[in-house]
C-alpha positions as CSV (number, residue, x, y, z in Angstrom):
1,M,34.3,-0.9,79.3
2,N,35.4,-1.1,75.6
3,L,31.9,-2.4,74.7
4,T,30.2,0.6,76.4
5,R,32.6,3.1,74.7
6,S,31.9,1.4,71.3
7,L,28.2,1.6,71.7
8,L,28.4,5.3,72.8
9,W,30.4,6.1,69.7
10,A,28.1,4.1,67.4
11,I,25.0,6.2,68.2
12,P,26.4,9.6,67.1
13,F,28.1,7.9,64.1
14,S,24.8,6.3,62.9
15,V,23.0,9.6,63.3
16,L,25.6,11.5,61.3
17,T,25.6,8.7,58.6
18,S,21.9,9.0,58.2
19,L,22.1,12.8,57.9
20,G,24.8,12.5,55.4
21,S,22.8,10.3,53.1
22,A,19.8,12.7,53.1
23,A,22.2,15.6,52.3
24,L,23.4,13.7,49.3
25,A,20.0,13.5,47.6
26,T,19.8,15.4,44.3
27,T,16.9,17.8,43.7
28,I,15.3,17.4,40.3
29,E,13.1,20.2,39.1
30,L,10.5,19.6,36.4
31,E,9.1,22.7,34.8
32,V,5.3,22.5,34.1
33,L,4.5,23.7,30.6
34,P,0.8,24.5,30.1
35,T,-0.8,23.7,26.7
36,L,-1.6,26.6,24.4
37,T,-5.3,26.2,25.2
38,S,-5.0,25.5,28.9
39,G,-7.2,27.9,30.9
40,G,-6.7,26.2,34.2
41,T,-4.2,26.9,37.0
42,C,-1.1,24.7,36.7
43,P,1.7,24.3,39.3
44,E,4.9,26.1,38.2
45,Q,7.1,23.1,38.9
46,L,7.3,19.6,40.4
47,I,10.1,18.4,42.6
48,A,11.7,15.0,42.6
49,H,14.7,13.6,44.5
50,E,17.2,10.9,43.8
51,T,19.9,9.4,46.1
52,L,22.8,7.3,44.9
53,R,22.9,4.0,46.8
54,P,26.2,2.9,48.4
55,Y,28.6,1.5,45.8
56,V,28.5,-2.2,44.9
57,E,31.3,-3.5,42.8
58,G,30.2,-3.7,39.1
59,S,27.0,-1.7,39.4
60,Y,25.3,1.4,40.7
61,S,21.7,2.3,41.6
62,R,19.6,5.3,42.5
63,D,16.5,5.6,44.6
64,G,14.1,8.3,43.6
65,M,10.7,9.9,44.3
66,I,8.5,12.6,42.9
67,K,6.3,14.7,45.1
68,L,2.9,14.1,43.4
69,R,1.0,14.3,46.7
70,D,1.7,18.1,46.6
71,I,-0.7,18.4,43.6
72,A,-2.7,15.2,43.6
73,T,-4.5,12.5,45.6
74,N,-5.1,8.8,45.2
75,V,-1.7,8.1,43.6
76,R,-1.5,4.6,42.1
77,V,0.7,2.5,39.9
78,V,-0.7,1.8,36.5
79,T,2.0,-0.3,34.9
80,T,5.6,-1.3,35.6
81,D,8.2,-3.4,33.7
82,A,11.9,-3.6,33.2
83,F,12.1,-0.3,31.4
84,S,9.4,2.0,32.9
85,T,6.8,2.6,35.5
86,T,3.7,4.7,35.1
87,W,1.7,6.3,38.0
88,T,-1.5,8.2,37.9
89,A,-3.4,10.3,40.4
90,T,-6.3,12.7,40.7
91,L,-5.4,16.4,40.6
92,K,-6.3,18.4,43.6
93,P,-9.2,20.9,43.0
94,E,-6.9,23.9,42.5
95,F,-5.1,22.2,39.6
96,R,-8.0,20.1,38.2
97,D,-8.3,22.3,35.1
98,C,-4.6,22.2,34.3
99,E,-3.6,20.9,30.9
100,G,0.1,20.6,30.4
101,S,3.3,18.5,30.7
102,A,6.5,18.6,32.6
103,I,10.1,17.4,32.0
104,I,13.3,17.6,33.9
105,T,14.9,21.0,33.5
106,R,17.3,21.2,36.3
107,I,19.2,18.9,38.7
108,D,20.8,20.5,41.7
109,D,20.3,24.0,40.1
110,E,22.2,23.0,37.0
111,A,20.5,22.9,33.6
112,F,19.5,19.4,32.4
113,T,19.6,19.3,28.6
114,T,19.6,15.5,27.8
115,H,16.7,13.2,27.4
116,S,14.2,13.5,30.3
117,Y,13.7,10.1,31.8
118,L,10.9,11.4,34.0
119,Q,7.9,13.0,32.3
120,V,4.6,14.2,33.7
121,Q,1.3,14.9,31.9
122,L,-1.6,16.9,33.5
123,A,-5.0,16.5,31.7
124,D,-8.6,15.7,32.3
125,G,-8.3,16.2,36.1
126,E,-5.5,13.6,36.3
127,V,-1.7,13.6,36.5
128,T,0.3,10.8,34.9
129,A,4.0,10.4,35.8
130,V,6.3,8.2,33.7
131,L,9.8,7.1,34.6
132,D,11.2,5.6,31.4
133,M,14.7,4.2,31.1
134,T,14.3,3.4,27.4
135,G,17.5,4.6,25.6
136,I,19.2,5.6,28.9
137,P,22.7,3.9,28.7
138,D,24.8,2.9,31.6
139,A,28.6,3.3,31.6
140,N,29.0,0.1,29.5
141,G,26.5,0.8,26.9
142,Y,23.7,-1.3,28.3
143,T,20.2,0.0,29.0
144,S,19.7,1.2,32.5
145,T,17.4,-1.1,34.4
146,L,14.3,-0.2,36.5
147,L,14.8,-2.2,39.7
148,F,11.7,-1.0,41.6
149,G,8.7,1.1,40.6
150,G,6.0,1.5,43.2
151,L,4.6,3.7,46.0
152,R,5.9,4.6,49.4
153,E,4.1,7.0,51.7
154,G,1.7,7.9,48.9
155,N,4.3,9.1,46.4
156,P,5.8,7.4,43.4
157,R,9.1,5.8,44.3
158,W,11.7,4.0,42.1
159,T,15.1,2.5,42.0
160,W,17.1,2.3,38.8
161,G,20.6,1.3,38.0
162,G,23.2,-0.1,35.7
163,S,26.6,-1.5,35.3
164,D,29.8,0.5,35.7
């Protein structure tokens, strides 16, 4: 009887827990700035998301993704190391003539005015996204570390973290 009751309570709890983690994702807005000579159509903004992982004593980490599939196809990893990951993709026809760049301007509707660790370049029919932790300190003054840089479901994904 107690086992049955425990299992019945576990199902709604696991559903609520999963919904809660999705609700805790931050929304990152990147404003696309066309070049002075760009005659093409550029997207107004790009959207990324990051979610803080559950706390582990002595460290923290964040999972993130940028929605490049909204504007591009054939997303692939170009390079990855302890500090950065670079992805590239082919712009969709409606944005193929765009020449511009994008940086983080808002996180959860609040202005972001520090160094943008996520940058995007749009040129020559391609889009290049760079997640770069160079010079991004953690709470103890160490460089934040890129733990994963790759692809999931056709979009750039990453995990970065540091010590607390």
